Backbone as CSV, one residue per row, in Angstrom:
resi,resn,N_x,N_y,N_z,CA_x,CA_y,CA_z,C_x,C_y,C_z
1,MET,-8.812,3.256,30.802,-8.733,4.565,30.170,-10.151,5.141,30.104
2,PRO,-10.316,6.366,30.520,-11.637,6.980,30.431,-12.117,7.060,28.983
3,ALA,-13.420,7.044,28.817,-14.012,6.987,27.477,-13.639,8.200,26.627
4,LYS,-13.584,9.382,27.234,-13.256,10.581,26.452,-11.826,10.532,25.949
5,LYS,-10.914,10.068,26.801,-9.518,9.967,26.383,-9.384,8.909,25.292
6,ALA,-10.070,7.788,25.452,-10.023,6.731,24.449,-10.524,7.249,23.104
7,ALA,-11.553,8.066,23.136,-12.093,8.627,21.895,-11.079,9.550,21.234
8,ARG,-10.360,10.342,22.025,-9.341,11.230,21.461,-8.207,10.428,20.834
9,VAL,-7.757,9.402,21.543,-6.668,8.551,21.030,-7.104,7.869,19.740
10,GLN,-8.319,7.360,19.740,-8.847,6.671,18.569,-8.913,7.595,17.354
11,GLU,-9.302,8.829,17.575,-9.389,9.803,16.485,-8.007,10.099,15.911
12,ARG,-7.008,10.253,16.788,-5.640,10.499,16.302,-5.136,9.314,15.492
13,ARG,-5.389,8.114,15.979,-4.940,6.924,15.254,-5.664,6.785,13.920
14,ARG,-6.958,7.127,13.894,-7.738,7.022,12.665,-7.163,7.931,11.583
15,ILE,-6.756,9.134,11.971,-6.200,10.084,11.011,-4.869,9.570,10.454
16,VAL,-4.020,9.050,11.325,-2.726,8.513,10.880,-2.939,7.310,9.975
17,ASN,-3.841,6.413,10.384,-4.100,5.214,9.587,-4.659,5.570,8.218
18,ARG,-5.529,6.572,8.172,-6.114,6.979,6.898,-5.041,7.514,5.963
19,ARG,-4.107,8.274,6.522,-3.013,8.825,5.715,-2.150,7.709,5.128
20,VAL,-1.823,6.726,5.946,-0.982,5.611,5.485,-1.733,4.781,4.441
21,ARG,-3.019,4.496,4.707,-3.806,3.692,3.784,-3.955,4.406,2.441
22,SER,-4.153,5.711,2.471,-4.306,6.479,1.245,-3.024,6.478,0.425
23,SER,-1.886,6.683,1.075,-0.621,6.696,0.335,-0.304,5.314,-0.229
24,THR,-0.719,4.272,0.482,-0.510,2.910,-0.012,-1.334,2.667,-1.267
25,ARG,-2.596,3.052,-1.208,-3.466,2.869,-2.371,-2.977,3.685,-3.564
26,THR,-2.496,4.888,-3.312,-1.979,5.729,-4.386,-0.759,5.080,-5.038
27,ALA,0.132,4.526,-4.223,1.329,3.881,-4.769,0.961,2.673,-5.620
28,VAL,-0.030,1.903,-5.178,-0.463,0.731,-5.943,-1.091,1.175,-7.263
29,LYS,-1.912,2.226,-7.221,-2.537,2.719,-8.452,-1.499,3.238,-9.436
30,LYS,-0.475,3.932,-8.933,0.586,4.432,-9.818,1.348,3.274,-10.449
31,ALA,1.574,2.210,-9.685,2.280,1.051,-10.216,1.449,0.377,-11.303
32,VAL,0.160,0.229,-11.071,-0.716,-0.396,-12.067,-0.760,0.458,-13.329
33,ARG,-0.850,1.780,-13.156,-0.882,2.678,-14.302,0.422,2.575,-15.101
34,ALA,1.547,2.496,-14.408,2.838,2.374,-15.089,2.942,1.049,-15.830
35,LEU,2.391,-0.010,-15.237,2.418,-1.315,-15.901,1.515,-1.324,-17.135
36,ASN,0.377,-0.650,-17.056,-0.554,-0.621,-18.188,0.010,0.154,-19.374
37,THR,0.798,1.197,-19.085,1.346,2.012,-20.165,2.718,1.515,-20.614
38,HIS,3.172,0.400,-20.058,4.485,-0.166,-20.390,5.586,0.868,-20.197
39,ASN,5.506,1.561,-19.092,6.447,2.617,-18.762,7.770,2.009,-18.280
40,GLU,8.890,2.712,-18.519,10.190,2.209,-18.057,10.280,2.272,-16.531
41,ALA,9.540,3.177,-15.930,9.581,3.357,-14.478,8.654,2.395,-13.741
42,ALA,8.129,1.392,-14.441,7.194,0.460,-13.808,7.872,-0.316,-12.687
43,GLY,9.128,-0.692,-12.886,9.844,-1.452,-11.869,9.989,-0.680,-10.570
44,SER,10.366,0.574,-10.674,10.526,1.376,-9.463,9.176,1.684,-8.827
45,ALA,8.131,1.831,-9.646,6.795,2.069,-9.099,6.303,0.849,-8.325
46,VAL,6.595,-0.332,-8.847,6.194,-1.566,-8.148,6.973,-1.698,-6.849
47,LEU,8.265,-1.390,-6.877,9.065,-1.458,-5.644,8.534,-0.494,-4.586
48,THR,8.147,0.696,-5.006,7.582,1.663,-4.069,6.275,1.153,-3.486
49,ALA,5.426,0.567,-4.330,4.145,0.045,-3.857,4.350,-1.099,-2.874
50,VAL,5.298,-1.973,-3.162,5.580,-3.093,-2.259,6.089,-2.577,-0.922
51,SER,6.937,-1.570,-0.964,7.456,-0.984,0.269,6.335,-0.372,1.099
52,ARG,5.439,0.357,0.445,4.318,0.981,1.160,3.388,-0.086,1.753
53,LEU,3.162,-1.161,0.999,2.313,-2.236,1.514,2.941,-2.884,2.740
54,ASP,4.251,-3.128,2.678,4.937,-3.733,3.827,4.875,-2.819,5.045
55,ARG,5.006,-1.526,4.818,4.943,-0.565,5.923,3.545,-0.550,6.539
56,ALA,2.519,-0.619,5.708,1.146,-0.633,6.219,0.858,-1.907,7.001
57,VAL,1.434,-3.021,6.560,1.257,-4.282,7.285,1.940,-4.212,8.644
58,SER,3.138,-3.646,8.687,3.866,-3.581,9.954,3.142,-2.708,10.973
59,LYS,2.352,-1.734,10.478,1.593,-0.866,11.378,0.212,-1.425,11.689
60,GLY,-0.146,-2.545,11.064,-1.428,-3.173,11.334,-2.592,-2.523,10.623
61,ILE,-2.317,-1.776,9.565,-3.377,-1.059,8.858,-3.972,-1.929,7.755
62,VAL,-3.129,-2.736,7.124,-3.568,-3.644,6.074,-3.258,-5.064,6.533
63,HIS,-4.175,-5.989,6.265,-3.948,-7.384,6.638,-2.801,-7.963,5.816
64,ARG,-1.992,-8.799,6.445,-0.788,-9.294,5.756,-1.127,-10.125,4.527
65,ASN,-2.225,-10.878,4.569,-2.592,-11.678,3.404,-3.070,-10.795,2.251
66,ALA,-3.771,-9.729,2.568,-4.234,-8.803,1.527,-3.039,-8.119,0.868
67,ALA,-2.052,-7.737,1.669,-0.851,-7.112,1.123,-0.068,-8.109,0.273
68,ALA,0.023,-9.339,0.741,0.748,-10.365,-0.009,0.072,-10.611,-1.356
69,ARG,-1.250,-10.597,-1.351,-1.991,-10.798,-2.597,-1.725,-9.650,-3.569
70,SER,-1.747,-8.427,-3.074,-1.478,-7.268,-3.935,-0.059,-7.312,-4.480
71,LYS,0.911,-7.623,-3.616,2.310,-7.684,-4.051,2.492,-8.776,-5.097
72,SER,1.832,-9.910,-4.892,1.946,-11.006,-5.843,1.400,-10.622,-7.204
73,ARG,0.258,-9.951,-7.208,-0.349,-9.548,-8.473,0.501,-8.515,-9.199
74,LEU,1.066,-7.574,-8.437,1.917,-6.558,-9.061,3.171,-7.180,-9.665
75,THR,3.833,-8.048,-8.919,5.063,-8.651,-9.431,4.782,-9.578,-10.605
76,LYS,3.630,-10.244,-10.581,3.262,-11.110,-11.699,3.095,-10.281,-12.971
77,ARG,2.435,-9.110,-12.837,2.246,-8.244,-14.002,3.558,-7.626,-14.461
78,LEU,4.443,-7.317,-13.516,5.747,-6.772,-13.869,6.576,-7.793,-14.634
79,ASN,6.566,-9.040,-14.175,7.319,-10.091,-14.845,6.739,-10.389,-16.232
80,ALA,5.418,-10.320,-16.359,4.792,-10.563,-17.667,5.144,-9.428,-18.635
81,ALA,5.235,-8.208,-18.129,5.564,-7.077,-18.984,7.031,-7.119,-19.414
82,ALA,7.882,-7.724,-18.594,9.304,-7.790,-18.921,9.600,-8.797,-20.021
83,GLU,8.707,-9.737,-20.226,8.942,-10.777,-21.236,8.677,-10.295,-22.636
């Protein structure tokens, strides 16, 4: 692939990846905020964050171990809040 075309492709992928990474981080932050305030919607916020993390892993944007660590921490806090 010529260098100019590769640069164009890379730029398009960077924009898409940034969008996915940003929405993933936002979902995780909303879940943490819901857990901190003992909100009733914490369960659904955690489910949304886990879904976004799994989607980012499938696209290769987030490392699978990093996503697993985040999901584990969120579910641990959710289970502690439920007790």
